[in-house]
N, C-alpha and C positions, 0 to 999 in steps of 0.2 A: 578879585583884592579888597579890603579895606578903601576908604575913600580917604585923604588927609584930611583933615579938618585943620581950619583954622587953630582954633584954640579950646582945650577940654571948656565942658559948655561948666562955670564954675572958677575958672580953675587959672585965669588972662598970667598969672604970672608962673606961670609954668613953668620952664626952658626943656624942649625935646631935645632933644640928643640921638645927632643924628651919621651910619655908618654909611662908609661909600665898600661893597666888602668887590671887589675887579676877580678876575679865576679865566686864568688863561682850563680852557677848557677840548677837556679829545676831539671838534669837528662831527667827530663819523658817533657818539653817541648824542649832538647839545641835544635834538630833538626832545632825546627821549629823559636828562634837564634836567628842558623846560621844564615839555611833564614832569615828570617823581616833581620837580621845585612845584608846580602850582596845586599836584592837588599832595601833597603831602608836605612838604616842609613849609610854603608857608599860611597851611590852617593852624599845625603844632606851635608856632614858628605868636600866629597873629591872638591867639589862642592864652597864651603866656604874659598879652599886652605890648607886643611890636606892632609899628601898621607897614609891612613894605610901603615906598612911593609908590616906587617901578623901577623897571628891568629888559634889559639892554640884554641883546645878541647882535654880531658884530657881523656881519654880512658875507662874512670867510666863516659864521659857526665856531672864529676861534677861541673867541671871550662874548665870556661875560658877565655884564654891571649888572645888580640888581644894590637899590638906596633904603634900607630899613631904617625906619627911629626910630623912640617911646620917648614917654612922656617923664619926664627925670634928666636927675644931674649923666654928666659923666660917669663916676659911679656907679649911682646905676642903673645906668646903660652895666654896663663892665659884671655884673652883679647880677642883670639878671639873664647876662648873656651866658658867664660864666653856672648858672641856673642851665640850663640850654643844654651849649654845651659833654655839659654831666651827665643827663639825663639817663629815666632808664627811658621814654618817651624816644628821644633823639637817637636811643644804639638803635630800636628797631624799627624803627624807620631806615634807616642807612646803610641794615643785617643785611647783607648780598649781595649789593646792590654794586656794580662799578665802577674805576676807575672814571670816572667824570671829568676832578679837578687836577691839571695835572702842576698848577700853580700859585698863589693869593698872592691877593695885594689888598688893605685894610686897613682901611683909615677911619676915625673920626671927618664928616664937612661940615660948611658953612654952610646954609640956602640962601643964598646972595640975590635968590628973584623966584 
């Protein structure tokens, strides 16, 4: 995963938008899902300018939470997210995969510390 910089070089005024993605996951598939995210999804998203900040799996493997950010406004993040969601690359990566995610909670968040 990429290391989160404090600010981009030469862009002190640039805003970073961050989203929390919390998933209820099938505990039987949790480790497979983590590997899938780490090996395929995260690198593809990072090539599109996203930064995966941290990833957390609950002790019972029923909930996975991760934080993803991108330099730019909320609107710019939303456009990049939509482009990712509609991309052929994403469709290819997810093709034939089991249903890892049973429910989602997606929210824009603000880093306090």
